[in-house]
C-alpha positions in Angstrom: -6.9 19.6 -7.9 -7.2 22.9 -5.4 -4.7 25.3 -5.2 -3.7 27.6 -2.5 -5.3 30.5 -4.3 -8.7 28.3 -4.3 -8.8 28.2 -0.3 -6.5 31.3 0.9 -9.3 33.9 1.9 -8.3 37.6 2.8 -9.6 37.0 6.2 -7.1 34.3 6.8 -4.1 36.7 5.7 -2.4 38.0 8.8 0.0 40.7 8.3 2.6 42.2 10.9 1.7 39.7 13.5 3.7 40.2 16.9 4.8 36.5 17.6 8.2 35.1 18.4 7.4 31.5 18.7 5.8 28.7 16.9 3.2 28.2 19.7 2.3 31.9 19.5 2.0 31.9 15.8 0.2 28.6 16.1 -2.2 30.2 18.5 -3.0 33.3 16.4 -3.6 30.7 13.6 -6.1 28.9 15.6 -8.0 32.1 16.9 -8.5 33.2 13.2 -9.7 29.9 11.9 -12.0 29.9 15.0 -13.5 33.4 14.5 -14.0 32.9 10.3 -14.3 29.4 10.2 -15.7 27.6 13.6 -12.7 25.5 14.0 -11.7 25.5 17.7 -8.6 27.6 18.4 -7.1 24.9 20.6 -7.6 21.9 18.3 -6.2 24.1 15.2 -2.9 25.1 17.6 -2.2 21.4 18.7 -2.8 19.9 15.1 0.0 22.3 13.9 2.3 21.8 17.1 2.1 17.8 16.8 3.1 18.0 12.9 6.1 20.5 13.8 7.1 18.0 16.6 8.1 15.4 14.0 10.3 17.8 12.3 10.3 21.5 10.9 8.2 22.5 8.1 10.5 25.3 7.3 11.8 25.0 3.6 14.4 27.5 3.3 14.6 30.8 1.9 12.5 32.2 4.9 9.5 29.9 4.0 7.6 27.4 6.4 4.5 25.3 5.5 3.2 24.6 9.0 0.4 21.7 8.5 -2.0 19.7 10.4 -4.7 17.2 10.0 -7.7 17.7 12.0 -10.6 15.0 12.7 -14.2 16.2 11.2 -12.7 18.7 9.1 -14.4 18.6 5.8 -12.5 20.9 3.8 -8.9 22.2 3.7 -8.0 25.6 5.0 -5.1 27.8 4.6 -3.4 31.1 6.0 -0.6 33.2 5.0 1.1 34.7 8.0 3.7 37.3 8.1 5.1 38.1 11.4 6.4 41.5 12.3 9.9 40.1 12.5 11.6 37.0 11.1 11.5 34.1 13.6 13.7 31.3 13.9 12.1 28.2 13.0 14.7 25.3 12.3 15.1 25.9 8.7 17.4 23.7 6.8 19.3 26.9 5.6 19.3 28.4 9.0 17.6 31.4 8.2 14.6 32.9 10.1 11.4 32.7 8.5 9.4 35.7 7.2 6.5 33.7 5.1 4.3 31.0 6.8 1.6 29.2 4.8 -0.3 27.2 7.2 -2.6 24.5 6.0 -5.3 22.4 7.8 -6.3 19.3 6.2 -8.9 16.9 6.7 -8.0 13.8 8.5 -7.6 11.6 5.6 -6.4 14.3 3.0 -3.9 12.5 0.5 -3.0 14.1 -2.9 -4.9 17.3 -2.4 -2.3 18.4 0.2 0.5 17.1 -1.6 -0.2 19.2 -4.6 -0.9 22.1 -2.8 2.5 21.6 -0.7 4.3 21.1 -4.3 2.4 24.4 -5.6 3.3 26.4 -2.8 6.8 25.3 -2.6 7.4 26.4 -6.4 5.7 29.6 -5.9 8.1 30.3 -3.1 11.2 29.3 -4.9 10.6 32.2 -7.4 12.5 35.1 -5.9 10.2 37.7 -8.0 7.3 35.9 -6.1 8.5 36.5 -2.8 9.7 40.3 -3.9 6.1 40.9 -5.1 4.5 39.2 -2.0 6.9 41.3 0.6 5.5 44.4 -1.6 1.9 43.8 -0.8 0.4 45.0 2.4 -3.0 44.3 1.7 -4.7 40.9 2.1 -6.9 41.3 -0.9 -3.8 42.2 -2.9 -1.9 39.1 -1.5 -5.0 36.9 -2.4 -4.7 38.2 -6.0 -1.2 37.7 -6.2 -1.2 34.0 -5.5 -4.0 33.8 -8.0 -2.4 35.7 -10.8 1.1 33.8 -10.0 -0.3 30.6 -10.2 -2.5 31.1 -13.4 0.9 32.6 -14.9 2.8 29.5 -13.9 -0.1 27.1 -15.3 
């Protein structure tokens, strides 16, 4: 089973992103995925927006996990986005979201994405992890934090 630490690459960690809407955030993620992984920006943004239309992917505690399935995708991709300012995202606790884990999944992915969602959810319920994450301002340090925290939790 793969984890977020296996698929989150430094180039997919977007810090201090100046966005104020889900559409703008999804477009920025799409641009990143196009630049580094050859995924069409519009396809990525549309897949994320379509899933979000079914209901918010916000978990509460300032965290959301937008995700979408993409036809023809062979492997799962992830991005971590920390917007410059926390943004409203229809969170169950009413709090704005400051941490986004974005997952792009193959069309037929099943258990893989559920396992990643579960591990990410458990990471972000730990206030010590969130504090450590917010103290990092370097993509490589963030990638290492995810990896070390998941290993320690295993």
